[in-house]
C-alpha positions in Angstrom: 0.5 13.4 11.9 -2.2 12.2 14.1 -2.1 12.7 17.8 -3.8 9.1 18.7 -2.0 6.0 19.7 -2.2 4.2 16.3 -1.8 5.0 12.6 -4.5 4.6 9.7 -2.4 3.7 6.9 -3.6 2.8 2.8 -1.0 0.1 2.4 -0.9 0.3 -1.7 -1.6 3.3 -4.0 -0.9 3.9 -7.6 -1.5 7.5 -7.5 0.0 10.5 -6.3 -0.6 14.5 -6.8 -2.3 16.6 -4.8 -5.9 15.6 -4.9 -4.7 12.3 -3.7 -3.2 14.6 -0.8 -6.1 15.9 0.2 -8.3 13.4 0.0 -5.8 11.2 1.9 -6.5 13.8 4.7 -9.8 14.2 4.5 -10.5 10.4 5.0 -8.2 10.5 8.6 -5.1 8.7 7.2 -1.7 8.9 8.6 0.2 6.9 6.1 0.4 6.6 2.0 2.1 3.5 0.8 3.4 5.0 -2.7 3.9 1.9 -5.3 3.4 2.8 -8.7 4.0 0.6 -11.2 7.4 0.3 -13.7 8.6 3.4 -11.8 12.0 3.2 -10.4 12.6 3.5 -6.5 14.4 7.1 -7.0 11.8 8.5 -8.5 9.6 7.1 -6.5 11.6 8.1 -3.4 11.7 11.8 -4.8 8.2 11.6 -4.8 6.9 10.2 -1.9 9.2 13.0 0.0 8.1 16.2 -2.0 4.0 14.8 -0.9 5.0 14.1 2.5 4.0 16.6 5.6 3.6 16.9 9.2 0.1 15.4 9.0 0.7 12.8 6.5 3.5 10.5 5.4 3.7 8.9 2.1 6.5 6.0 2.4 7.9 5.0 -1.0 7.4 1.1 -2.2 7.9 -1.3 -5.1 4.7 -3.6 -6.4 7.4 -5.9 -8.5 6.2 -7.5 -11.2 8.0 -11.5 -10.6 7.9 -13.8 -13.3 6.9 -13.7 -17.1 4.2 -11.8 -18.3 1.7 -15.0 -18.7 2.5 -16.3 -15.1 3.2 -12.5 -13.2 3.8 -13.0 -9.1 3.6 -9.8 -7.7 5.4 -9.0 -4.5 4.8 -5.6 -2.4 8.0 -4.7 -1.2 8.5 -1.6 1.0 11.6 0.0 3.2 14.3 -0.7 0.3 17.6 0.9 -0.3 18.5 -0.2 -3.4 16.3 -0.2 -6.5 15.1 -3.8 -7.8 13.7 -4.1 -11.5 10.3 -6.3 -12.7 9.8 -9.4 -14.4 12.9 -11.1 -12.9 12.1 -14.5 -10.9 10.3 -14.9 -7.8 14.0 -16.6 -6.1 16.0 -13.8 -7.6 13.4 -11.1 -6.4 13.3 -12.8 -2.9 16.6 -13.2 -2.6 17.0 -9.4 -2.9 14.6 -8.4 -0.5 16.0 -10.3 2.0 19.3 -8.9 1.5 18.4 -5.5 1.3 15.6 -6.6 5.0 12.8 -4.9 3.4 9.4 -6.0 4.6 7.6 -8.4 2.1 3.9 -8.2 1.7 2.0 -10.1 -0.5 -1.1 -8.4 -2.3 -4.4 -9.6 -3.6 -3.5 -13.5 -3.4 -4.8 -15.8 -5.8 -5.7 -12.9 -8.1 -6.0 -13.8 -11.6 -2.7 -14.8 -12.6 -0.5 -11.9 -11.1 -0.5 -13.3 -7.6 1.1 -16.0 -5.3 -1.3 -18.8 -4.5 -1.4 -20.3 -1.2 1.0 -23.1 -2.8 3.6 -20.2 -3.1 2.5 -17.9 0.3 3.8 -21.1 2.7 7.0 -21.5 -0.2 8.3 -18.1 0.7 6.2 -17.7 4.2 9.2 -17.4 5.9 10.3 -14.2 3.7 6.8 -12.9 3.7 5.4 -10.1 6.4 1.9 -9.7 5.8 -0.5 -10.7 3.2 -3.5 -9.0 1.6 -7.2 -9.4 3.0 -8.9 -6.9 0.9 -8.5 -4.6 -1.4 -11.7 -2.9 -4.3 -10.5 -4.7 -7.0 -11.0 -8.4 -4.7 -14.7 -8.6 -5.7 -16.9 -11.8 -5.1 -14.9 -14.8 -4.7 -11.8 -13.3 -4.6 -13.0 -10.9 -2.1 -13.7 -14.2 0.1 -11.1 -16.1 -0.6 -8.2 -14.1 0.4 -10.0 -13.5 3.7 -10.0 -17.4 4.1 -6.2 -17.5 2.9 -5.6 -14.8 5.6 -8.0 -16.3 8.6 -7.1 -19.7 8.2 -3.2 -19.6 7.9 -3.3 -17.0 10.5 -0.6 -14.2 7.8 -0.3 -10.8 9.7 -3.6 -9.2 7.5 -3.2 -6.0 5.6 -5.4 -4.0 3.1 -4.9 -1.2 1.0 -7.3 0.6 -1.5 -5.4 -0.4 -4.2 -6.2 2.9 -5.8 -4.9 3.5 -9.4 -7.7 6.1 -9.8 -7.2 9.1 -7.3 -11.7 8.5 -6.0 -10.6 5.6 -4.0 -7.8 6.7 -2.2 -9.0 5.7 1.8 -11.7 3.3 0.9 -10.0 0.7 2.5 -6.9 1.2 5.2 -4.7 -0.6 8.1 -5.4 0.8 11.5 -2.1 -0.2 13.7 -2.0 -0.2 17.1 1.4 2.3 16.8 2.0 5.7 15.6 4.2 5.3 12.9 5.7 8.5 11.9 8.6 7.5 9.8 9.4 4.6 6.7 11.2 2.7 9.1 8.6 2.6 11.6 5.9 0.9 9.0 8.8 -1.5 8.4 9.3 -2.2 11.6 5.5 -2.8 12.5 5.0 -4.8 9.5 8.0 -7.3 10.1 7.5 -7.4 14.0 3.7 -8.0 13.6 2.7 -5.4 15.4 -1.0 -5.3 16.1 -3.2 -4.1 13.5 -7.2 -4.3 11.7 -8.3 -4.1 8.2 -11.3 -1.8 8.0 -12.9 -0.6 5.1 -15.9 1.9 3.6 -19.2 0.0 3.4 -22.3 0.6 1.4 -23.2 1.4 -2.2 -20.4 4.0 -3.1 -17.9 1.7 -1.6 -19.6 -1.0 -3.8 -19.3 1.9 -7.1 -15.3 2.1 -6.5 -15.1 -1.3 -6.0 -16.3 -1.7 -9.8 -14.9 1.1 -11.3 -11.6 0.1 -10.0 -11.8 -3.0 -11.3 -12.8 -2.2 -14.7 -9.5 -0.5 -14.8 -7.9 -3.2 -14.9 -8.9 -3.9 -18.6 -6.4 -1.1 -19.6 -3.6 -2.4 -16.4 -3.4 -5.8 -18.3 -3.7 -5.2 -21.9 -1.0 -7.1 -23.9 -0.7 -3.7 -26.0 0.2 -1.6 -23.1 2.7 -4.9 -21.9 4.3 -4.4 -25.0 4.8 -0.8 -25.9 5.8 0.3 -22.1 8.0 -2.8 -21.1 8.6 -5.8 -23.3 10.3 -3.7 -25.8 13.0 -2.9 -23.5 11.8 1.1 -22.4 10.8 0.9 -18.8 13.2 2.6 -16.7 12.5 -0.9 -14.4 13.4 -3.3 -17.0 15.6 -6.2 -15.3 18.1 -5.1 -18.5 18.5 -1.2 -18.0 21.4 0.1 -17.6 20.4 1.8 -14.0 21.0 -2.0 -13.1 24.4 -2.5 -14.2 24.0 -6.2 -15.1 23.4 -7.0 -11.2 20.2 -9.0 -12.0 20.8 -10.1 -15.5 21.3 -13.8 -14.3 17.6 -13.6 -12.8 16.0 -11.7 -15.6 13.5 -13.3 -17.8 13.0 -11.1 -20.6 
């Protein structure tokens, strides 16, 4: 962990292995927030702990898919104590995140059909601690729109590589004016509105990374993948999975 007075945090990554850790350190990052799709919290936490050391803190998180497949709204939660499934109502998700006192973040606002829009952000404003101002998948109009929403409405910002591919790690980061050396410290910084700046790489290489990451969405959002991995009830984050002991049956959309 850096001895400086602040911390460089890649606020949302989907991949984690030895190469990711090596790249994060080489890019000067202090913290990675690890939130893979369709993986339950205990496994995320186990992997995060395994890859954390004195130089790099890996914080477990969940990007929760609320709503049904055609009307998804992603919510990023940091500081969860208990697992929360995907594909539950947004009301049910927000109630559970509030109960657990997690930091609640809105990734990629108004991006495709997977994000909270401006009206929904205002509706859930008391629960949301930060809104994403930039990530590499936000090309052209989406990047402009995210920045506009954050700046005009005065949201606390964050940025991330949103890396689904290891080469994207560290392309974007959030620089906090505080040393964040534990998960609890990051959660507190987000909930308390600690001063921060969203930083990113520039130039042609960064633009190419953006295009490659965006292209990866074609697979991530394919119907065949969703049907195979989730709607058949085989995924561990399915709301009716036995691991949740029926606690979310009343808010499950599948």
